[in-house]
mmCIF file as Biopython writes it, N, C-alpha, C and O atoms, coordinates in Angstrom:
data_model
#
loop_
_atom_site.group_PDB
_atom_site.id
_atom_site.type_symbol
_atom_site.label_atom_id
_atom_site.label_alt_id
_atom_site.label_comp_id
_atom_site.label_asym_id
_atom_site.label_entity_id
_atom_site.label_seq_id
_atom_site.pdbx_PDB_ins_code
_atom_site.Cartn_x
_atom_site.Cartn_y
_atom_site.Cartn_z
_atom_site.occupancy
_atom_site.B_iso_or_equiv
_atom_site.auth_seq_id
_atom_site.auth_asym_id
_atom_site.pdbx_PDB_model_num
ATOM 1   N N  . MET A ? 1  ? 164.177 -126.133 -18.014 1.0 0.0 1  A 1 
ATOM 2   C CA . MET A ? 1  ? 163.326 -126.944 -18.910 1.0 0.0 1  A 1 
ATOM 3   C C  . MET A ? 1  ? 163.490 -128.274 -18.549 1.0 0.0 1  A 1 
ATOM 4   O O  . MET A ? 1  ? 164.627 -128.639 -18.252 1.0 0.0 1  A 1 
ATOM 5   N N  . ASP A ? 2  ? 162.465 -129.164 -18.513 1.0 0.0 2  A 1 
ATOM 6   C CA . ASP A ? 2  ? 162.750 -130.616 -18.259 1.0 0.0 2  A 1 
ATOM 7   C C  . ASP A ? 2  ? 163.548 -131.372 -19.308 1.0 0.0 2  A 1 
ATOM 8   O O  . ASP A ? 2  ? 163.275 -131.244 -20.501 1.0 0.0 2  A 1 
ATOM 9   N N  . ASN A ? 3  ? 164.496 -132.131 -18.896 1.0 0.0 3  A 1 
ATOM 10  C CA . ASN A ? 3  ? 165.272 -133.018 -19.974 1.0 0.0 3  A 1 
ATOM 11  C C  . ASN A ? 3  ? 164.338 -133.812 -20.785 1.0 0.0 3  A 1 
ATOM 12  O O  . ASN A ? 3  ? 164.543 -133.963 -21.989 1.0 0.0 3  A 1 
ATOM 13  N N  . ARG A ? 4  ? 163.366 -134.305 -20.216 1.0 0.0 4  A 1 
ATOM 14  C CA . ARG A ? 4  ? 162.477 -134.863 -21.184 1.0 0.0 4  A 1 
ATOM 15  C C  . ARG A ? 4  ? 161.805 -134.235 -22.250 1.0 0.0 4  A 1 
ATOM 16  O O  . ARG A ? 4  ? 161.532 -134.822 -23.296 1.0 0.0 4  A 1 
ATOM 17  N N  . ILE A ? 5  ? 161.502 -132.934 -21.991 1.0 0.0 5  A 1 
ATOM 18  C CA . ILE A ? 5  ? 161.028 -132.080 -23.041 1.0 0.0 5  A 1 
ATOM 19  C C  . ILE A ? 5  ? 162.159 -131.699 -24.167 1.0 0.0 5  A 1 
ATOM 20  O O  . ILE A ? 5  ? 161.883 -131.671 -25.366 1.0 0.0 5  A 1 
ATOM 21  N N  . LYS A ? 6  ? 163.348 -131.434 -23.691 1.0 0.0 6  A 1 
ATOM 22  C CA . LYS A ? 6  ? 164.419 -131.236 -24.594 1.0 0.0 6  A 1 
ATOM 23  C C  . LYS A ? 6  ? 164.476 -132.545 -25.532 1.0 0.0 6  A 1 
ATOM 24  O O  . LYS A ? 6  ? 164.392 -132.401 -26.752 1.0 0.0 6  A 1 
ATOM 25  N N  . ARG A ? 7  ? 164.590 -133.571 -25.071 1.0 0.0 7  A 1 
ATOM 26  C CA . ARG A ? 7  ? 164.771 -134.826 -25.685 1.0 0.0 7  A 1 
ATOM 27  C C  . ARG A ? 7  ? 163.660 -135.042 -26.748 1.0 0.0 7  A 1 
ATOM 28  O O  . ARG A ? 7  ? 163.857 -135.354 -27.923 1.0 0.0 7  A 1 
ATOM 29  N N  . PHE A ? 8  ? 162.463 -134.826 -26.150 1.0 0.0 8  A 1 
ATOM 30  C CA . PHE A ? 8  ? 161.204 -135.181 -27.017 1.0 0.0 8  A 1 
ATOM 31  C C  . PHE A ? 8  ? 161.482 -133.923 -28.366 1.0 0.0 8  A 1 
ATOM 32  O O  . PHE A ? 8  ? 161.440 -134.387 -29.505 1.0 0.0 8  A 1 
ATOM 33  N N  . GLU A ? 9  ? 161.674 -132.849 -28.270 1.0 0.0 9  A 1 
ATOM 34  C CA . GLU A ? 9  ? 161.967 -131.939 -29.183 1.0 0.0 9  A 1 
ATOM 35  C C  . GLU A ? 9  ? 163.023 -132.356 -30.112 1.0 0.0 9  A 1 
ATOM 36  O O  . GLU A ? 9  ? 162.866 -132.165 -31.317 1.0 0.0 9  A 1 
ATOM 37  N N  . ARG A ? 10 ? 164.055 -132.893 -29.668 1.0 0.0 10 A 1 
ATOM 38  C CA . ARG A ? 10 ? 165.191 -133.172 -30.444 1.0 0.0 10 A 1 
ATOM 39  C C  . ARG A ? 10 ? 164.876 -134.554 -31.242 1.0 0.0 10 A 1 
ATOM 40  O O  . ARG A ? 10 ? 165.463 -134.789 -32.298 1.0 0.0 10 A 1 
ATOM 41  N N  . LEU A ? 11 ? 163.944 -135.441 -30.705 1.0 0.0 11 A 1 
ATOM 42  C CA . LEU A ? 11 ? 163.549 -136.646 -31.360 1.0 0.0 11 A 1 
ATOM 43  C C  . LEU A ? 11 ? 162.500 -136.392 -32.265 1.0 0.0 11 A 1 
ATOM 44  O O  . LEU A ? 11 ? 162.295 -137.250 -33.123 1.0 0.0 11 A 1 
ATOM 45  N N  . ILE A ? 12 ? 161.933 -135.581 -32.246 1.0 0.0 12 A 1 
ATOM 46  C CA . ILE A ? 12 ? 160.607 -135.072 -33.494 1.0 0.0 12 A 1 
ATOM 47  C C  . ILE A ? 12 ? 161.391 -133.986 -34.331 1.0 0.0 12 A 1 
ATOM 48  O O  . ILE A ? 12 ? 160.799 -133.654 -35.358 1.0 0.0 12 A 1 
ATOM 49  N N  . GLY A ? 13 ? 162.413 -133.463 -34.136 1.0 0.0 13 A 1 
ATOM 50  C CA . GLY A ? 13 ? 163.059 -132.611 -34.899 1.0 0.0 13 A 1 
ATOM 51  C C  . GLY A ? 13 ? 163.327 -132.962 -36.301 1.0 0.0 13 A 1 
ATOM 52  O O  . GLY A ? 13 ? 163.307 -132.146 -37.222 1.0 0.0 13 A 1 
ATOM 53  N N  . SER A ? 14 ? 163.603 -134.343 -36.428 1.0 0.0 14 A 1 
ATOM 54  C CA . SER A ? 14 ? 163.875 -134.531 -37.858 1.0 0.0 14 A 1 
ATOM 55  C C  . SER A ? 14 ? 162.761 -135.416 -38.545 1.0 0.0 14 A 1 
ATOM 56  O O  . SER A ? 14 ? 163.007 -136.073 -39.557 1.0 0.0 14 A 1 
ATOM 57  N N  . MET A ? 15 ? 161.386 -135.394 -37.869 1.0 0.0 15 A 1 
ATOM 58  C CA . MET A ? 15 ? 160.554 -136.118 -38.514 1.0 0.0 15 A 1 
ATOM 59  C C  . MET A ? 15 ? 159.551 -135.239 -39.579 1.0 0.0 15 A 1 
ATOM 60  O O  . MET A ? 15 ? 159.569 -134.010 -39.508 1.0 0.0 15 A 1 
ATOM 61  N N  . ASN A ? 16 ? 158.912 -135.743 -40.302 1.0 0.0 16 A 1 
ATOM 62  C CA . ASN A ? 16 ? 157.960 -135.009 -41.190 1.0 0.0 16 A 1 
ATOM 63  C C  . ASN A ? 16 ? 156.791 -134.726 -40.568 1.0 0.0 16 A 1 
ATOM 64  O O  . ASN A ? 16 ? 155.740 -135.365 -40.613 1.0 0.0 16 A 1 
ATOM 65  N N  . LEU A ? 17 ? 157.100 -133.489 -39.843 1.0 0.0 17 A 1 
ATOM 66  C CA . LEU A ? 17 ? 155.811 -132.863 -39.050 1.0 0.0 17 A 1 
ATOM 67  C C  . LEU A ? 17 ? 155.802 -131.301 -39.451 1.0 0.0 17 A 1 
ATOM 68  O O  . LEU A ? 17 ? 156.865 -130.720 -39.671 1.0 0.0 17 A 1 
ATOM 69  N N  . PRO A ? 18 ? 154.647 -130.693 -39.531 1.0 0.0 18 A 1 
ATOM 70  C CA . PRO A ? 18 ? 154.659 -129.310 -39.677 1.0 0.0 18 A 1 
ATOM 71  C C  . PRO A ? 18 ? 155.453 -128.791 -38.653 1.0 0.0 18 A 1 
ATOM 72  O O  . PRO A ? 18 ? 155.506 -129.334 -37.550 1.0 0.0 18 A 1 
ATOM 73  N N  . GLU A ? 19 ? 156.262 -127.477 -39.021 1.0 0.0 19 A 1 
ATOM 74  C CA . GLU A ? 19 ? 157.352 -127.071 -37.932 1.0 0.0 19 A 1 
ATOM 75  C C  . GLU A ? 19 ? 156.557 -126.328 -36.892 1.0 0.0 19 A 1 
ATOM 76  O O  . GLU A ? 19 ? 157.258 -126.031 -35.925 1.0 0.0 19 A 1 
ATOM 77  N N  . ASN A ? 20 ? 155.410 -125.972 -36.809 1.0 0.0 20 A 1 
ATOM 78  C CA . ASN A ? 20 ? 154.789 -125.367 -35.592 1.0 0.0 20 A 1 
ATOM 79  C C  . ASN A ? 20 ? 154.373 -126.527 -34.630 1.0 0.0 20 A 1 
ATOM 80  O O  . ASN A ? 20 ? 154.073 -126.265 -33.465 1.0 0.0 20 A 1 
ATOM 81  N N  . ARG A ? 21 ? 154.352 -127.889 -35.136 1.0 0.0 21 A 1 
ATOM 82  C CA . ARG A ? 21 ? 154.024 -129.004 -34.160 1.0 0.0 21 A 1 
ATOM 83  C C  . ARG A ? 21 ? 155.447 -129.349 -33.569 1.0 0.0 21 A 1 
ATOM 84  O O  . ARG A ? 21 ? 155.426 -130.211 -32.690 1.0 0.0 21 A 1 
ATOM 85  N N  . LYS A ? 22 ? 156.469 -128.915 -33.843 1.0 0.0 22 A 1 
ATOM 86  C CA . LYS A ? 22 ? 157.754 -129.466 -33.239 1.0 0.0 22 A 1 
ATOM 87  C C  . LYS A ? 22 ? 158.256 -128.977 -32.157 1.0 0.0 22 A 1 
ATOM 88  O O  . LYS A ? 22 ? 159.307 -129.413 -31.687 1.0 0.0 22 A 1 
ATOM 89  N N  . VAL A ? 23 ? 157.477 -127.871 -31.542 1.0 0.0 23 A 1 
ATOM 90  C CA . VAL A ? 23 ? 157.710 -127.302 -30.416 1.0 0.0 23 A 1 
ATOM 91  C C  . VAL A ? 23 ? 156.874 -127.782 -29.216 1.0 0.0 23 A 1 
ATOM 92  O O  . VAL A ? 23 ? 155.653 -127.857 -29.351 1.0 0.0 23 A 1 
ATOM 93  N N  . TYR A ? 24 ? 157.476 -128.122 -28.016 1.0 0.0 24 A 1 
ATOM 94  C CA . TYR A ? 24 ? 156.928 -128.603 -27.076 1.0 0.0 24 A 1 
ATOM 95  C C  . TYR A ? 24 ? 155.645 -127.740 -26.347 1.0 0.0 24 A 1 
ATOM 96  O O  . TYR A ? 24 ? 155.891 -126.705 -25.728 1.0 0.0 24 A 1 
ATOM 97  N N  . ASN A ? 25 ? 154.470 -128.182 -26.460 1.0 0.0 25 A 1 
ATOM 98  C CA . ASN A ? 25 ? 153.276 -127.751 -25.562 1.0 0.0 25 A 1 
ATOM 99  C C  . ASN A ? 25 ? 152.251 -128.888 -25.564 1.0 0.0 25 A 1 
ATOM 100 O O  . ASN A ? 25 ? 152.313 -129.737 -26.454 1.0 0.0 25 A 1 
ATOM 101 N N  . ARG A ? 26 ? 151.371 -128.945 -24.675 1.0 0.0 26 A 1 
ATOM 102 C CA . ARG A ? 26 ? 150.560 -129.985 -24.356 1.0 0.0 26 A 1 
ATOM 103 C C  . ARG A ? 26 ? 149.530 -130.313 -25.802 1.0 0.0 26 A 1 
ATOM 104 O O  . ARG A ? 26 ? 149.280 -131.458 -26.180 1.0 0.0 26 A 1 
ATOM 105 N N  . PRO A ? 27 ? 149.047 -129.127 -26.445 1.0 0.0 27 A 1 
ATOM 106 C CA . PRO A ? 27 ? 148.435 -129.605 -27.568 1.0 0.0 27 A 1 
ATOM 107 C C  . PRO A ? 27 ? 149.240 -130.332 -28.709 1.0 0.0 27 A 1 
ATOM 108 O O  . PRO A ? 27 ? 148.776 -131.220 -29.424 1.0 0.0 27 A 1 
ATOM 109 N N  . ASN A ? 28 ? 150.410 -129.865 -28.767 1.0 0.0 28 A 1 
ATOM 110 C CA . ASN A ? 28 ? 151.274 -130.454 -29.953 1.0 0.0 28 A 1 
ATOM 111 C C  . ASN A ? 28 ? 151.678 -131.921 -29.318 1.0 0.0 28 A 1 
ATOM 112 O O  . ASN A ? 28 ? 151.753 -132.830 -30.145 1.0 0.0 28 A 1 
ATOM 113 N N  . VAL A ? 29 ? 151.889 -132.181 -28.240 1.0 0.0 29 A 1 
ATOM 114 C CA . VAL A ? 29 ? 152.062 -133.490 -27.951 1.0 0.0 29 A 1 
ATOM 115 C C  . VAL A ? 29 ? 150.848 -134.588 -27.967 1.0 0.0 29 A 1 
ATOM 116 O O  . VAL A ? 29 ? 151.013 -135.787 -28.191 1.0 0.0 29 A 1 
ATOM 117 N N  . LEU A ? 30 ? 149.623 -133.965 -27.692 1.0 0.0 30 A 1 
ATOM 118 C CA . LEU A ? 30 ? 148.441 -134.657 -27.981 1.0 0.0 30 A 1 
ATOM 119 C C  . LEU A ? 30 ? 148.412 -135.107 -29.584 1.0 0.0 30 A 1 
ATOM 120 O O  . LEU A ? 30 ? 148.172 -136.219 -30.054 1.0 0.0 30 A 1 
ATOM 121 N N  . TRP A ? 31 ? 148.719 -133.942 -30.217 1.0 0.0 31 A 1 
ATOM 122 C CA . TRP A ? 31 ? 148.487 -133.884 -31.817 1.0 0.0 31 A 1 
ATOM 123 C C  . TRP A ? 31 ? 149.516 -135.001 -32.286 1.0 0.0 31 A 1 
ATOM 124 O O  . TRP A ? 31 ? 149.216 -135.775 -33.195 1.0 0.0 31 A 1 
ATOM 125 N N  . PHE A ? 32 ? 150.794 -135.058 -31.606 1.0 0.0 32 A 1 
ATOM 126 C CA . PHE A ? 32 ? 151.602 -136.015 -32.339 1.0 0.0 32 A 1 
ATOM 127 C C  . PHE A ? 32 ? 151.380 -137.506 -31.825 1.0 0.0 32 A 1 
ATOM 128 O O  . PHE A ? 32 ? 151.749 -138.420 -32.561 1.0 0.0 32 A 1 
ATOM 129 N N  . VAL A ? 33 ? 150.894 -137.745 -30.805 1.0 0.0 33 A 1 
ATOM 130 C CA . VAL A ? 33 ? 150.308 -139.137 -30.402 1.0 0.0 33 A 1 
ATOM 131 C C  . VAL A ? 33 ? 149.116 -139.502 -31.429 1.0 0.0 33 A 1 
ATOM 132 O O  . VAL A ? 33 ? 149.019 -140.603 -31.970 1.0 0.0 33 A 1 
ATOM 133 N N  . ARG A ? 34 ? 148.264 -138.477 -31.613 1.0 0.0 34 A 1 
ATOM 134 C CA . ARG A ? 34 ? 147.225 -138.932 -32.540 1.0 0.0 34 A 1 
ATOM 135 C C  . ARG A ? 34 ? 147.596 -138.906 -34.195 1.0 0.0 34 A 1 
ATOM 136 O O  . ARG A ? 34 ? 147.131 -139.740 -34.972 1.0 0.0 34 A 1 
ATOM 137 N N  . ASN A ? 35 ? 148.337 -138.021 -34.529 1.0 0.0 35 A 1 
ATOM 138 C CA . ASN A ? 35 ? 148.615 -137.928 -35.884 1.0 0.0 35 A 1 
ATOM 139 C C  . ASN A ? 35 ? 150.194 -138.147 -36.272 1.0 0.0 35 A 1 
ATOM 140 O O  . ASN A ? 35 ? 150.525 -138.127 -37.458 1.0 0.0 35 A 1 
ATOM 141 N N  . GLY A ? 36 ? 151.046 -138.333 -35.351 1.0 0.0 36 A 1 
ATOM 142 C CA . GLY A ? 36 ? 152.449 -138.331 -35.636 1.0 0.0 36 A 1 
ATOM 143 C C  . GLY A ? 36 ? 152.830 -139.708 -36.484 1.0 0.0 36 A 1 
ATOM 144 O O  . GLY A ? 36 ? 153.801 -139.767 -37.239 1.0 0.0 36 A 1 
ATOM 145 N N  . ALA A ? 37 ? 151.959 -140.748 -36.253 1.0 0.0 37 A 1 
ATOM 146 C CA . ALA A ? 37 ? 152.436 -141.984 -37.016 1.0 0.0 37 A 1 
ATOM 147 C C  . ALA A ? 37 ? 151.942 -141.813 -38.324 1.0 0.0 37 A 1 
ATOM 148 O O  . ALA A ? 37 ? 152.426 -142.613 -39.125 1.0 0.0 37 A 1 
ATOM 149 N N  . LEU A ? 38 ? 151.136 -141.025 -38.779 1.0 0.0 38 A 1 
ATOM 150 C CA . LEU A ? 38 ? 150.696 -141.220 -40.096 1.0 0.0 38 A 1 
ATOM 151 C C  . LEU A ? 38 ? 151.758 -141.085 -41.197 1.0 0.0 38 A 1 
ATOM 152 O O  . LEU A ? 38 ? 151.593 -141.797 -42.187 1.0 0.0 38 A 1 
ATOM 153 N N  . GLN A ? 39 ? 152.922 -140.197 -41.161 1.0 0.0 39 A 1 
ATOM 154 C CA . GLN A ? 39 ? 153.925 -140.165 -41.879 1.0 0.0 39 A 1 
ATOM 155 C C  . GLN A ? 39 ? 155.288 -140.568 -41.431 1.0 0.0 39 A 1 
ATOM 156 O O  . GLN A ? 39 ? 156.259 -140.579 -42.187 1.0 0.0 39 A 1 
ATOM 157 N N  . ASN A ? 40 ? 155.331 -140.980 -39.861 1.0 0.0 40 A 1 
ATOM 158 C CA . ASN A ? 40 ? 156.549 -141.071 -39.378 1.0 0.0 40 A 1 
ATOM 159 C C  . ASN A ? 40 ? 156.676 -142.577 -38.651 1.0 0.0 40 A 1 
ATOM 160 O O  . ASN A ? 40 ? 157.603 -142.749 -37.860 1.0 0.0 40 A 1 
ATOM 161 N N  . ARG A ? 41 ? 155.887 -143.489 -38.882 1.0 0.0 41 A 1 
ATOM 162 C CA . ARG A ? 41 ? 155.963 -144.678 -38.229 1.0 0.0 41 A 1 
ATOM 163 C C  . ARG A ? 41 ? 157.231 -145.335 -38.402 1.0 0.0 41 A 1 
ATOM 164 O O  . ARG A ? 41 ? 157.700 -146.045 -37.512 1.0 0.0 41 A 1 
ATOM 165 N N  . SER A ? 42 ? 157.843 -145.125 -39.562 1.0 0.0 42 A 1 
ATOM 166 C CA . SER A ? 42 ? 159.028 -145.944 -39.825 1.0 0.0 42 A 1 
ATOM 167 C C  . SER A ? 42 ? 160.285 -145.193 -39.386 1.0 0.0 42 A 1 
ATOM 168 O O  . SER A ? 42 ? 161.370 -145.772 -39.421 1.0 0.0 42 A 1 
ATOM 169 N N  . HIS A ? 43 ? 160.172 -143.795 -38.931 1.0 0.0 43 A 1 
ATOM 170 C CA . HIS A ? 43 ? 161.159 -143.169 -38.401 1.0 0.0 43 A 1 
ATOM 171 C C  . HIS A ? 43 ? 162.026 -143.859 -37.327 1.0 0.0 43 A 1 
ATOM 172 O O  . HIS A ? 43 ? 161.460 -144.579 -36.505 1.0 0.0 43 A 1 
ATOM 173 N N  . ARG A ? 44 ? 163.253 -143.700 -37.285 1.0 0.0 44 A 1 
ATOM 174 C CA . ARG A ? 44 ? 164.106 -144.329 -36.345 1.0 0.0 44 A 1 
ATOM 175 C C  . ARG A ? 44 ? 163.849 -143.980 -34.928 1.0 0.0 44 A 1 
ATOM 176 O O  . ARG A ? 44 ? 163.959 -144.833 -34.047 1.0 0.0 44 A 1 
ATOM 177 N N  . ASN A ? 45 ? 163.478 -142.634 -34.654 1.0 0.0 45 A 1 
ATOM 178 C CA . ASN A ? 45 ? 163.142 -142.132 -33.464 1.0 0.0 45 A 1 
ATOM 179 C C  . ASN A ? 45 ? 161.490 -142.205 -32.874 1.0 0.0 45 A 1 
ATOM 180 O O  . ASN A ? 45 ? 161.076 -141.833 -31.776 1.0 0.0 45 A 1 
ATOM 181 N N  . PHE A ? 46 ? 160.788 -142.769 -33.924 1.0 0.0 46 A 1 
ATOM 182 C CA . PHE A ? 46 ? 159.257 -142.843 -33.671 1.0 0.0 46 A 1 
ATOM 183 C C  . PHE A ? 46 ? 158.709 -143.400 -32.220 1.0 0.0 46 A 1 
ATOM 184 O O  . PHE A ? 46 ? 157.954 -142.840 -31.426 1.0 0.0 46 A 1 
ATOM 185 N N  . ASN A ? 47 ? 159.372 -144.752 -32.136 1.0 0.0 47 A 1 
ATOM 186 C CA . ASN A ? 47 ? 158.932 -145.429 -30.891 1.0 0.0 47 A 1 
ATOM 187 C C  . ASN A ? 47 ? 159.100 -144.649 -29.559 1.0 0.0 47 A 1 
ATOM 188 O O  . ASN A ? 47 ? 158.245 -144.515 -28.684 1.0 0.0 47 A 1 
ATOM 189 N N  . GLU A ? 48 ? 160.452 -144.127 -29.576 1.0 0.0 48 A 1 
ATOM 190 C CA . GLU A ? 48 ? 160.910 -143.626 -28.327 1.0 0.0 48 A 1 
ATOM 191 C C  . GLU A ? 48 ? 160.156 -142.279 -28.220 1.0 0.0 48 A 1 
ATOM 192 O O  . GLU A ? 48 ? 159.688 -141.905 -27.145 1.0 0.0 48 A 1 
ATOM 193 N N  . ALA A ? 49 ? 160.057 -141.602 -29.291 1.0 0.0 49 A 1 
ATOM 194 C CA . ALA A ? 49 ? 159.319 -140.311 -29.294 1.0 0.0 49 A 1 
ATOM 195 C C  . ALA A ? 49 ? 157.607 -140.194 -28.816 1.0 0.0 49 A 1 
ATOM 196 O O  . ALA A ? 49 ? 157.033 -139.244 -28.285 1.0 0.0 49 A 1 
ATOM 197 N N  . VAL A ? 50 ? 157.090 -141.478 -29.209 1.0 0.0 50 A 1 
ATOM 198 C CA . VAL A ? 50 ? 155.809 -141.647 -28.801 1.0 0.0 50 A 1 
ATOM 199 C C  . VAL A ? 50 ? 155.694 -142.169 -27.171 1.0 0.0 50 A 1 
ATOM 200 O O  . VAL A ? 50 ? 154.677 -141.891 -26.536 1.0 0.0 50 A 1 
ATOM 201 N N  . GLN A ? 51 ? 156.633 -142.824 -26.640 1.0 0.0 51 A 1 
ATOM 202 C CA . GLN A ? 51 ? 156.743 -143.311 -25.374 1.0 0.0 51 A 1 
ATOM 203 C C  . GLN A ? 51 ? 156.894 -142.075 -24.444 1.0 0.0 51 A 1 
ATOM 204 O O  . GLN A ? 51 ? 156.228 -141.902 -23.423 1.0 0.0 51 A 1 
ATOM 205 N N  . LEU A ? 52 ? 157.887 -141.204 -24.937 1.0 0.0 52 A 1 
ATOM 206 C CA . LEU A ? 52 ? 158.106 -139.976 -24.249 1.0 0.0 52 A 1 
ATOM 207 C C  . LEU A ? 52 ? 156.974 -139.086 -24.309 1.0 0.0 52 A 1 
ATOM 208 O O  . LEU A ? 52 ? 156.631 -138.507 -23.277 1.0 0.0 52 A 1 
ATOM 209 N N  . ALA A ? 53 ? 156.319 -138.894 -25.448 1.0 0.0 53 A 1 
ATOM 210 C CA . ALA A ? 53 ? 155.092 -138.222 -25.649 1.0 0.0 53 A 1 
ATOM 211 C C  . ALA A ? 53 ? 154.032 -138.761 -24.415 1.0 0.0 53 A 1 
ATOM 212 O O  . ALA A ? 53 ? 153.464 -137.939 -23.696 1.0 0.0 53 A 1 
ATOM 213 N N  . ARG A ? 54 ? 153.869 -139.945 -24.285 1.0 0.0 54 A 1 
ATOM 214 C CA . ARG A ? 54 ? 152.850 -140.293 -23.398 1.0 0.0 54 A 1 
ATOM 215 C C  . ARG A ? 54 ? 153.124 -140.010 -21.888 1.0 0.0 54 A 1 
ATOM 216 O O  . ARG A ? 54 ? 152.252 -139.859 -21.032 1.0 0.0 54 A 1 
ATOM 217 N N  . GLU A ? 55 ? 154.605 -139.956 -21.679 1.0 0.0 55 A 1 
ATOM 218 C CA . GLU A ? 55 ? 154.975 -139.675 -20.367 1.0 0.0 55 A 1 
ATOM 219 C C  . GLU A ? 55 ? 154.724 -138.071 -20.022 1.0 0.0 55 A 1 
ATOM 220 O O  . GLU A ? 55 ? 154.582 -137.644 -18.876 1.0 0.0 55 A 1 
ATOM 221 N N  . LEU A ? 56 ? 154.697 -137.284 -21.195 1.0 0.0 56 A 1 
ATOM 222 C CA . LEU A ? 56 ? 154.484 -135.831 -21.184 1.0 0.0 56 A 1 
ATOM 223 C C  . LEU A ? 56 ? 153.150 -135.348 -21.137 1.0 0.0 56 A 1 
ATOM 224 O O  . LEU A ? 56 ? 152.901 -134.183 -20.830 1.0 0.0 56 A 1 
ATOM 225 N N  . MET A ? 57 ? 152.194 -136.269 -21.455 1.0 0.0 57 A 1 
ATOM 226 C CA . MET A ? 57 ? 150.817 -135.728 -21.690 1.0 0.0 57 A 1 
ATOM 227 C C  . MET A ? 57 ? 150.055 -135.623 -20.286 1.0 0.0 57 A 1 
ATOM 228 O O  . MET A ? 57 ? 148.900 -135.200 -20.241 1.0 0.0 57 A 1 
#
């Protein structure tokens, strides 16, 4: 597995997201970019996770 994928899953693991959205796949990455900011904008890992998600799209 790509190190970026592992890092992405680790970054979003502690965020307020549905459990089924914390696993890497393309639909979940797209969902995170569109909806992840709603309750996680102030999370310490948010900016890095969004940047990584954009690389993985």
